N, C-alpha and C positions, 0 to 999 in steps of 0.2 A: 888556499883553493886552487885547483889546477886550471890551466889556461882554457881547456875545453869547456869547463863549466862556466868560466867567465864569458867566453864567447857566446855560449848558449843563452846565458842570462841576459846579455846585452841585446842579442837578437830578438828574444822573446819580448823584452821590454819595449823595443821599438815597434813590435807588432801588436802591442796592446797589453802587455804584462801577463803575469801569471804562469807562463810556461817555464820561465827561467828558474823559478823556485823549485819546480819539479826536477829539472835537469841538474840543479845543484845538489840534489839528494840521491842521484842515481848510484853513488858509491856506497850508500848505506845498505842496510840489510833488506832482503826482499820482503820482510814483514811489513815494511812501510809502502810497498808497491801499490796497494789499493788506493791510498790517498793520492798518490801521484797520478793514477789513472783518472780520477775525478777531475783533478786540476788540468790534466792534459785535455780532457773533453771541453772544459771551460776555455782553455787556450784556443781550441779549435774554433769555437764560436766567435771569439775575439778576432782570430786570424781571418776568418771568412769575411768579417765586417771590414777589416782593414784592407783586404785584397780588393774590395769593391771600390775603394777610393784610389784615385789617381794621385799619389803622393810621390814626390821626388825621393829617390834613394831606396824605394821599396825593394827593387830587384837585388840590390846589394845586400840588404838585410836577409832576404830569403836565401841567398847563397851562403851567408854565414850560418843560417839555421840548418841548411842541408848538410853543411860540413860538420856541424855540431851533432846532428843525428847520426851521421856515419860513424863519428867517434863513439857515440853511445852504443851503436850496434856492435862495434869492434870490442868495446869493453864488456858489454852484457848481451850476448847473443840471445838469451831467453826473452829479451824485450822486443825482439824483432817483430813479432806478430802485433804487439801493441802499437809500435811505431808505424808499421804498415797500415794498421787500421786508421791511425790518426791521419796519415797521408791520403788514404782513400776517402775519408770523410771531407778532406779539403779539396777533393777532386784530383789528387795525385796518387800514383801507385795503383796497384790492382786490388779492387775491393774483394774479389773472390779469394785471391791469395791471402789477403789480410784475415778474412774470416776463417780460412782453412788453418792459418797459424794460430789464431785465437783459440779454436776449439780442439787443437791438437793435444792439449793437456788433459782433456776429459777422458776418463778410462774407457776402454773399448766395450767393457761389459756394463757401463753405466745405464741405468734405467730411471724411471720416474721417481724411484725411492732414493736415488743417489743425491746426497747433499753435503757440501755445496758443489755444484758443477764447476763454477769458476769464482774467483774473487769478485767483489762488487764492481770494481773498475772495469776489468775486461768483460764482465757480463753486460754492462751498459753499452760498451763499445760494440760488442757482438750483436746486441739487440738493435742498435742504431744501424749497423750494416745490414741486418735482416730486413729492416724496414726500408732501407735505401735501395737495396737490390731487388728489382722486379722479378727477375728470373734467376733462381739459384740453380745452377746446373754444372755438370762435369765432375761431380764428387763421387766418391765411393759410397757404397751402402752404409758402412759405419759412420762416415762423415755426415751424410744426410741425417742419420739417426741422432748424432750428437748435436747437430744444428737444431734439429726438431726439439730436442730436450731443452735447449736454451729458450726456444720460442714457447714451449709448453710451460716452462717455469715462469715465464713473464706474462702468462695469460693469453698468449696469441694461439688459441686453439686451432683455428682454421689453417693458419700457416704451418703449425706443427703437423697436422694431419696430412697436408699436401706433401711435406718433406718425408714423412713416414711412409706414405704411399710410394714415393720415389725409391726409398730404401727397400721396401717390400718387393717392388717390381724387379729390382736388381737381385735380391736374395729372398725369394718367397718363404724359404724354410727357416729363417733366422728367428729364434725364439725370443731374443731380446726385443726385436722390432715388434713381434706379435704381442709381446707382453705390454709394451708401451701403447700399441694400438688398442688393446683391450681397455687400458686405463682411460684413454681418450673417450671411448664409448661409455664407460662408467660415468665420467665427468659430464658427458652430454645427456646422460639418462636414457640412452638408446639401447634397450635390451636386445633387440634383434642384431644390432651391429656387434654388441659384446658377444652374443652367441656365435657369430660368424668367426670372430678371432679366437674365442675359446676352443671352437671345434678345429681350427687350424693348428692350434697348440697341441690338441689331443692327437692329431695325426703324427706329430713329432714324438710325443710322450704319451702313448695310449694307456699306459698303466700308472700314470702319476696320480696318487690318491688325492692330492690337493686339487688337481685339475678336474678329476672325476667328480669330486665333492662339489666344487664351485659350479660345474656344469649342471649337476643334478639340482642344486638349489635354484639356479637361474631358471631352468626349465620348469621347475615346480611353481615358481612365482609367475611364469608365463602361462601356466595352466596346461603344459605339454606333458602328456602321460608318459612319454619316452624317457622322462627323467629316471624312471624305475630301472632302466638298463644300466645306468652308471652305478646305482646302488648295488645291483646284482653283480656287476663286475668287481666292486669293492669286496663284496661278500666272497666271490670266487678267489680273490687274492688273499683273503683272510685279513683284510685291512678295515673292514666295516666297524663302525663304532655304534654306541648306543644312540647317538644323535643321528647317525645315518639310518638306523633301523626306525627311528621315530619318524624321519622324513618319508621313508618307504611306507610306513603305516598310513601317513596322511595321504600319499599318492594313491594308494590302493582304496582308501576310503572314498576319496574324491571320484575314483573310477567306478565306484559302486561295489567293489570287492571287499565288503566290510569284514568278512570272516578272515580273509587274508590280512587285512589291515590290523585286525585284532591280534592275530598271530605275531605280526611283526612288532607291534608295540609291546606286547608281553615279553617278547624276546629281548627287546631293549631294556625293559624294566628288570628282567632277570639279571642282566649284566650290571645295571646301575639303578637300584630302586630309590635313589635320592632325587631323581629328576621329577620335580612336582608337575611340570608341564606334560610329562608323559603320562602321569596318573590322570590328569585332567583329560588328555586326549583319549585315553582308554575309556573314561567315563562317557565322552561324547559318542564314541563308537558303540559302546554298550547301550546307550540311550537310543541310538538309531536302530539298533537290533531289538529294541523293545525289552531288553534285559535290565529293567529299571532298578531292581534291587542291587544287582552287581554294579550298575552305574553309580548308584548312591554310595556304595562302599568305596569305589574308586575315587570319586571326588572328595569324599571325606578324608581319604588318605592324602590326597593333594593338599587339602586345607590344613592338615597337620604339619605339612612341610612349608606351606606358604599361605598364610591367612588372607593375603591380598590378591589372590587369584580370583578375579571377578567371574571368569567363565565357569569355574567350579561352583561358585555361589549360585550362578544362574541355573546350572543343571540341577543343583540340589533343590532349588526353588521349584523347578518344573516337576521333578519327581515327587516331592513332598506334597505339592498341590493336588496331585492325583491320588494321594494316599489318605485313606479314611482316618479322620481324627488328628491329622498332623498339619492342619492349615496354619496354626500359629507358628510352627517351625518353618513352614514354607514362606510365610510372611517375613520372618526375620532374614531368611536367606535372600529373598527378593529385595529387601531393603539394602542388604550388603551389595548385591549385584548391581543395583541401580546406582548406588553411591560410587561404585567403582567403574561406572559407565560400561557395564558388560550386559550382554544379552539384547541390546538394542531396544527397538520398539516393543518387541514381544514381552520383555521383562518389565518394561515400564507399565504396560497394560495389565500384566499379570499381577503386579504389585497393587495396582488400582482395584482389580477384581477382588483380591484377597482382603484388602481393607474394607471394601463394600460388603463382602461376605461376613466380616467380623462386626458388622453394624456400624462401621465408621464411614458412612457415606460422605460426610463433609471432608474428612481426611483423604478419602479416595479422590475427590475432585481437586483438593489442594495439591495432592502428589502429582496429578496429571498436569496441572497448571505450572507447577514448579519445573517439571521436566521440559514442558514446552518453552518456558521462559529461558531455560538453560540451553535448549537446542532449537532456538527459534527458526533457524534456517533448514531444519530437517523436514523436508516435505513429506516423507513417508510417515513420520511420527504425527505430523499435523493432520494428515489424512486419516490415520488410525483413530485419533481423538475425535475428529468430526464424525467418523463412522460410528464410534461408540455413542456419541450424543444422538445420532439419528436413530439407532437401534433403541435407545431409551425414550424415544419420542420427543426429545428436546431439540426440535428442529431449529428454532431461533438460535440457540446456543451453537448448534452445528454450523449454521451459516456464519456466526460470529467468528468461530475458529478458522473457517475458510477465508473470510474477508480480512482476517488479521495477518494473512501471509505477507511477509516483507516483499518489497519490490525486488524483482530479479530472481526470486525463488520459484523454481518450476519443477514439477515432478508429475509423472503420469497418474500416480495415485490421487493427486489433488484434483485432476480433471475427472477421474472416475467417481470420487465422492461428490463432486459437483453434479455430475450426471445423475447419481442416485438421489441427490437432494431435489433435483428438478422432477425426477419421477415421483418422489414422495409428494412434492408440491402438486403434481398433476393428480395424484390419488386424492388430495384434499381439496381440490377445486373443480373436479369433474362435474359436469352438469348432464352427461349422458347424451349430448347431441352429436358428439364427434367433432364438430367445428371448434368448440373450445378446447377439446383434448388436443387437437392437432397443433394449436398455437403453444400450448403448455409443453408438449412433447418435443417441439423443435429445439428448445434450449438444451434439453437432455441429450438429444441426438448430437448436437454440436459439441457438447462437453466430451462425450465418449469418442467422437472422431478426433478431437484434439489429443486425448490420451493415446489413441492409436498412432497419431502422427509422431509421438515421442517414443512409443514402444509398441511395435506391431505384434509383439508376442504376449500382450497383456490379455490373458483369457477372460478376466473379469470385465475388461472394457468391451470385448466382443460380445460377452453375454448381455451386458447392459444395452448395447446397441441392438442386439436381437430382440430384446423385450420391447424396446421402443418401436421397432419395425412391426412387431406383432400387434401392438396396441394401435398402430396406425393402419392395420389391415394389410400390410405389405408382406403377405405370408411367404411368397417365394424368396424374397430377400432375407426374411427372418430365418428361414430354413438354412440358407447358405451361411449366414453369419453364425448361427448356433452351432453348425457343424465345425466351424473353425474354433469356436469357443471351447467345445468338448475336447478337441485335440490338445488344447493348451492348459486346461484346468486339471488339477490333480484328480485322480480317480475317486478319492474319498469325499470330494466336494459334491453334494447332492443338488446344487443349484441348477446345473445344466440339465440334469435329468428332469427336474421339476419343470423347468422352462419348456423342455421338449414335450412333456405331457400337456401343458397348456396350449402349445402350438398344435398338437394333434387334435385337441378339442376344437380348435378353430376350424379344423377340416372335418369335424364330426367323426373322427377316427377314434372311437371309444376304446377299442381293443388295444391299439398302440399306445394310447394315453395311459391306460391301466398298466401296461407292461413298463412304460417309462417311469411311472411313479413308484411301482414296486421295486425297480432298480434303485431309485433314490432312497427308498425306505431302508434298504439294506445298510446304507451308510448312516442311519440314524433317523428316528422319527422326530419331527419337529413341526413347528406351526405351518411351514410352507407345504409339507407333505400332507398334513391333515386338510389344509385349505384346498389343495388340488384334488384330493380324494372327494372332498365335499362337492366340488364342481362336477366331477365325473358322475357322482351319484345323482346330482340334480339333473344332469343332462339325460340320464337313463330313466328319470321319472321316479327314483327312489327317494322321495322327499324326506322321510324320517331318518333314512341312513345319512343323507346329506346333512341334515340338521345335527346329527351326532358328530359328524366330522368337523363341522364348523364350530361346534361347542368345544372340541378338543383344541382346535387352532386358537380360539380366543382364550381358553384357559392357559395355554402355553404362552401366548403373546396377546395380552389384553388390548394393546394398541393397534392390532392388525385390522385396519379399517376395511379392507376389501373382504375379509372373512365376515366381519360384522354386518357389512352391507348386504352380502349374499345371504346371511342368516335371516336378516330382516325380510328379504324377499321370500325365503322359504316359509317364514311365519305367515306372511301374507297369503301364499298359496295354500297354506293349511288353515286359512281363515282365523288365525290367532292374532287379531289386530292389536291387542294389548302388548304382547311380546314384541311385535314389530315396532310398536310405538316406543317401547323402552329401549330397544337397540338403536332406534333413530336418535333418541335423546342423547344417548351415550356418544354416538358418532359426531353429533353437533358440538358436544363438549370437546371432543378430540380434535375436530376439524370444523370450526364454525363456518368456514366458507365452502364447505362441501355441498354443492347444490343437490347432488344425488341423495344425500342424507335428508335434506329438507324435503325432497320429493317423496322419499319413503315415509317420512313423518306425515306428510299430507295424505298419502294413500292409506296409511294406517288409520288416520282420523276419518277418512271417507268410509273405511270399513267399519268403523265404530260410529258412523253417522254424525260425527263432529264436523258438520259441513263448513261452518264459519271458520273454525281453526284451520281446516284443510285449505279453504279458499285464501286465507291470509298468507299461508306459506307459499302457495302457488303464485300469488301475486308478487311476492318478493322475488321468486325465481324468474318470472317473466320480466320484471323490471330490470334485473341484471342481464337476462338473456332473452331479448324479444323474439329470437329465432327458435325458442324451445317449443317445438310443435306438440310434444307430449304434455307439457305443462299447460299449454293453451287448451288441449283437449280435455284435461282433467278439470280445469277450472270451469269449463263449460258444463261438465257433468255436475259440478257443485252447484252452479246456478240453476240447473234444471231441478236438482233434488231440493234446493232451497225454495222452489216455487217461483223462480225468476227466469223463466225460459227466454224471455226477450233479450237477456244479456248474454245468452249462450251462443247465438248464431254468429256474431262477429268473431270471437276467438276461434270457433270451428272453421269458419271460412279462411282465417289467417293460417291456421294449422295445415289445412289442405293446400293452400297456396304454397306454403313452405315445403310440405312433404306430401305430394299427391298419392303416395303409396302407403300413407299412414292409416291402417285398417280401423283402428279405434276411432279416429276422427270421422271417417265415413259412417261408422256404426252409430256414434253419438248424434251426428247430425240427422241421420235416419230416424233415430228416436225422437229427436226434437220435431221434425216434420210430421212424424206419426201423431205426436201429442197435439200438434196444431191441425190435424185432420188432412194433411196434405199427403195422401197415400201414394200418389204417383211419384212425387219427389222423394218420399221415404223409401219406396221400392227401389228407385234408381240408386240411392245411396247405399242400401243394403246390398244390392248386386255389385256395386263398386267395392264394397268391403270384401265380398267373397272373391272377387277377382284378385284383390291384394293378398288374401289369405283364404285359400280353399277350405281350410278346416275351421273357419270362424263359425261355430255352431249356432251362436246366438243370432247372427246376421241371417243364416239359412232358415232358422225357425221363424224369423219375422217375414222373410220372403214367402215361405210356405203359408204362413197364417194370412198374409194379405191376399194371396191368390185364393186361398180357401174361402175367406169371408166374401170375396167377390164372385164366388162360385165358378171360378176358372179351374175346374177340377183336373184337367189334364196338366196344366202348369203346376197346380198345387201338389198333385201326386208325385210329379217329378221332383219337386222341391222337398217333399217329405222323404222320398227315397234317398235324396242327397243327404238328409240329416241322418237317416238310418245307416248309411254307408260309413258315417263317422262314429255314430253311437247306436249300435244295433239294438240295444235294450231301452232306447228312449221311449217311455210309455206314451207321451203325447204324440210323437211322430208316428208310432205304430198304430195307435187308435185312429188318428186323423187320416192316415193313409188308407186304412180300411174303409173309412167313410167315403173317401174319394172313389175307391174302386167300386163300392156299392152304387154311388151316384152315377158313375160312368156306365155301370151295367144296366141301369134302368133307362138309359137314354135310347 
């Protein structure tokens, strides 16, 4: 062993050991250099510890070490960077010079794909220097880039980016630097940053097919329609492929240019008809173009090439479900699509529909429950299932689905369905007083507002809020809200037009209401259209026509409570008490807590002279809602008809206290006082009834009769003329008015 090696070994042993072994091997082949670097790093750690101790003779050993290192440099110049790095890590030498020497062996054209950049030992030393030096400066652009590669390879992304920016500032047009910067953006998941560097690279190589293709795909994923420009440039260069044309088709389809998209995908298929995804894409475009037969042919071709293409199965299921006599094939396709997690919520619900149509109601429910268990955090699916239960009249189950939402899962559709459930709850608990309605509707309003807080573009949420506002009598607000809903909902959705019609009815604008519901009917007749038409006919006084429309609504949707409630009222107006009673019974089966249904049943029984039954229902209503002035008035009428007038005055007084403008209460109390012979009190109440409702003909008849009987012919004549102004053909008023005129003529 030569003297230099002996000297180095003794020196390193005195400093803590380890480094001597490495120096003793410096004459061996460079293949063993990596192990030496590791030991050198260990020696540095030991050396630093020893230097901190004040031991006698340390300076002498360091002199021997320095002399030994000089000998190694002389014998092996290629180790100079490593030795400098070692000295720099001990606080000796120039750290920047050491780093420069270490990365000098990295090729100038090295990028993130180059491997290895350095051997393990020098890599560790370089990384240590990068961490030690706060400000790396004074290098050339290639050296900044090479240091950045070492930092990037060791996972120091932020430091690598800073160094690359320094290289970029020195030479902005260097493609190697730009290429590495693009890679850092990819690693960071920053599409906008990647786009920036890709576009810088395209300035250097504007016709590079690889760059054009990468840029197009990136823009497509970002939803930027300018991606089409790159594909067109490839086409102009004659370098476009079937995959490029497929991408172009997707871009044009997304932009709404479906005919052009179809042309592009068919061009791609002409070149390469074995691409199953392109056949599927063609099927999607044809489906959107309503060419369902061709769409089916296209997805069938896709499935010949790839039986596991879920999207193709989904399209097949949708097309066949609308084809007469092919529901069983549609069901098979839907089962495949759902099993492959294709088609999303729409296919899950379609599969359920097809099972139900096949008479497999239990399997339909099981399929939905299975999908929900599999996708328990899918808020959109959960909302769709709850909506299905609501439409089926299974309100409790709908609430169960909603309440089963896992903590942390939030979706605007969940708030929308909650709002709709609150509206349905209000429909089934209304008592007609308005006070109760307002409390029930407050929860619905809050739910729709929460949906809009998450998604201001939710047309269905705006529509729900508009309906709440209409039911609360906030007509101006409802109009503004509905306008916003109409802008956001698809044209084919009749809901907004139907709601518009109901809002026009609130303003007594029959003509506009008719126009709105006619517009809704263009998109399909349904229960809601028939229901609104029935309301319009009733408002016009066409009771039989209204009855026919309500019949249609209930036939289409037997659980439509509001249509049945209105039909019962029409039966009452037509004095068909038995039919009104039957509708009321059905309503109470559907909604046992619906006070309005109980009120209709009581009124139907009153029409049929079933006074006790009517009184029992009215008493239940008043017990639940003591503020129900109409029920108080009707129970008083029952007591009068049952021959117990003494029990009628108290509820009538309470009704008038609660609602001084309630015409029927004034009229009923007037009848009570008339029965008791208190004509002046009766006359005062009848006059109050007329002040509340100028067209209350019964009250006017009683006023005229009281004056006539008291031979106050001037007042009586005026009262009879008031009756004739409302009903010109009223025989009693006509005859008695003539009597008044004759009596006045003889005076």
